[in-house]
N, C-alpha and C positions, 0 to 999 in steps of 0.2 A: 504494500500500500504506500502511496506517495502523498505528498502534501497537496497534490492536485485533487485528491479525494476531499470533498467538502467537509465530511465528518472529521477526517484526520486534521485538516486545516483548523477547524473550530477547536479541536482538542489541544493542539499545539499552542494556539493563541490564548486559549483560556488558561493553560498552565503558565505561559509566559506572563500573562496579566497578573496571576497570583504572585509570581516571583517579583514582578515590577513593584507591586503594591507593598510587599513585605520589605523590599530593599529601600523603598521610598521612606518608609517609617523608621527602619532600623538605622540607615546610614545618612538620611537626609539628602539623597542624591537624585530623587525623582525617578529612579529606576532605569534611566537611559543606558546605563552601562550593561544592562541585560537586554533591553528592548532593541537597541541598535544591532547587535550581532544576530539576535533571533529574527528580526524583521529582514535583515540583509539576506539570511539564508532562505527565508520564506519567499521573498520576491525573486530570488534567483531560481528557486525550484519551480516557481510559477512561470518561468520562461523569460524573465527580464535580465539583461546583461548587467554586469557590475557598474557600468557607467550610469545606469538609471537606478539600479537596486540600492546603491549606497546613499545617494541624496534622498531617495524615497524613504529609506529606512531612517535616516536622520530626521527628516521632516515629520514623519509619522510619529517617531519617538517623542519629539518635542510636543506634538499635539496630545499624546498620552500623558505627558508630564504635567500638563495644566491641572486636571482634576486630582491626580495623585499628590502633587506638591501642595495644592490647597488643603487637601485632607490631612496631609502630613504636618504642615506648619500649624494648622489649627490644633492638632493634638499636642505638639511641642509647646505652643503658645499657652495652652491651658495649664501646662506644668511650669510656666514661668521661666523658660530657658531660651527664648528668642530675643536677640538684640535688635529691637525695632529701630533704634537710632542709626545703627550701622546699615540696616536695610534701606532706610530713607536716604542716607548719603550715597548709597550705591545705585539708586534707581535710575538716574539719568545716564551716568557713564556705562552702566550695564546695557541699557537700551541702545546706546550708540555702538557698543561692541557687537551686540547681536545683529544689528542692521548691517554692519560691515561684513560679518560672517555669513549672513544670508546672501549678500551680493556675491561674495567669493564662491559660494556654493553653486552658483549657476554655471561657473566656468571651470571649477577645480576637478582634477582627476580623482578617481576613487581612492588611490593610495594616499592622497593628501589627508583625507578624513581619518583613515586608519592610522597613519603615522602620528598625527596629532594626538589621537586617542591613546596610542601605546606610550608615547613619551610622557604625557601628563599623568596617566594612570600609574606608570612604572615609578616615576619620581615620588608620587604620593605613597605608593605601596612601600617603597624602601624606607621612607620616613616613619611610616606607621609600624612596620615590622621591627625596626631598630629601637622602638620605644621613644623615638624623638631625640636620642642622645646626639648632641652636636647639631641638631636641626632647629636652631632657634636664632632668628634674626634680631629679635628684640623681646622685651618683657611685656610690651603693650602695643596696641595698634598704632600706626603712624598718623601723621596729620592729614588734613583734608585733601591736599593735592595728591599725595601718595595714595590715599584711599581711592580717589577718583580714577587714578591710573590703574590701580588694581581692579576696580570695577569694570573698566573698559576691556582689560585683558581677559577677565573672567567671562564677560559676555561674548567676546570674539571666539575664544577657545571653546566655550560651551556650545556655541552655535555650530561650530565645525564638528564637534564630537557628538552632537545630538543628545546631550545630557542637560540636566537641570542646573548644572554649575556646582553641584555639591562637592565633587572630587577636587575642583579647583579652589573654590572658596574655603573649603575645609582646610586645604593645604595652606592658604594665605593666613587664615586666622590662627591655626595652631603654630605656625612659624613665628607668630607674634604673641605667643603666650596665652591664647584663648583656650580654656579647658575644652576637652574633646566633646563632652555632652552639649555644651553651649555652642560650639562650632557646628556640630551636626544639626542642632535645632535651628540655628540661624541659616544654615545652608539650605534647609527646606524652604525657607522664605525666598532665598535667592532663586530657587527653582521657579517660583511664581513670576518673579521679575523677568526671567529669561524665556520661559516657555511660551508666554502669550505673544510677545513680539516676534519670537523666533518662529513660531508656527505660521504667523501671518507672512513673515519674510520668505519662508520656504514655499508657501502657496504662491506668492508673487514670483519667486525665482524660477519655478517650474511651469508657470502659466503659459499655455499655448503649445507646449511640446506635443508633437503628434504621437509619440511612443508611450504616453502615460496610460496606466490602467483606466478602464472606463469609470471606476468609482473615485478616481483621484481628483483633487483640486490642487493643481500644481504638484509639489512634491509631498503631498499628504494624502494617504490612502484612507478614505472614510470607512470602508469595510473593515480594514485591519484595526482601526481605532475602535469601532463599535464592538468588535469581537474581543478586544483586550480589556476594555475599561471595567466591565462588571466585576470580574474577579480581582482586578487591581484595587478597586475601592474596598472590597471586602477584607483584604489583608493588610491595608495600610495601618490601621489602628493597632493591629497585632504587632507590627514592626515597631511602632512607637513604644508600646509597652515593653517589648524586649530590649530596646535601646536603653531605657531608663532602669531596667533591671540588671543590666550587665555592668561589670566594673570597667573603669577606664581602659585598663590594659587588655581585657577581653574584647572590648569593642574595637580598639585599635588593631588588634591581631586579626579579628574577623574581617574587618574592612580591608586591611592590607592583603590578605590571602585572596579575597574576592577580586580585587583589582589586578593582582598577578594573573589569576586565571583568565580574566577577560583579555589582558594584554597578550598572553600566550596565544589565545585564539586568533587575534588579529595578526600577530607575527607570522603565524602559520599561513594566513592568507597572503601576506606580503611576500613570503618566501616562495610560494607556489606559483 
């Protein structure tokens, strides 16, 4: 049986949705680190070449991140661990970065998306698995100008990776002494800032392409979105509870191992 079988496709996307929701709550990452590789495989098995499958996977991933990030940040906010002042200062520069990333997406080769994903995820994983020893730039977040630059970079990289920005913003915050639980909670809010303009940007970037699936608006597949969301929303709150129940070291180790696994998957694609 292949993914061309409707029942098999439904089952794969439902399972992926459950994993996306769990990761959104657990790591504050919106779930894009699992949805991008899963969607990429699904679109290729449905007959689309990598030059279309990759931006379609990234754009659809950003669409899925909208409801999962909103659900996740609400859960963390109720526990009092979201830095709202930081989110407000990042709003405009993150938007600018996302719009630039969406523009690049229209012309970039598939390997660009994969390489950005591997580099950012691998650096973050190395920091997390080492316990952060020697990985500290400062004991507190920098001033307004540096924060705006960080915000723009987070938006740009996240738009190219198809993630909610959690892996990047988490790295920035923990390098500046922000505790892991607060960093993960605030990263969920970054996902909301990135996913909405990112989705609209990818819709515009792919608009009018003749090789798009019938259900797609630009680089966003509405059918894939609809099949993934129900289970994602069911498991997000479970992820939030797990995150606040784990110790700092356990949470860092779990996040680091997850990022290594995803990086290895994309390295396999780049090498083949």
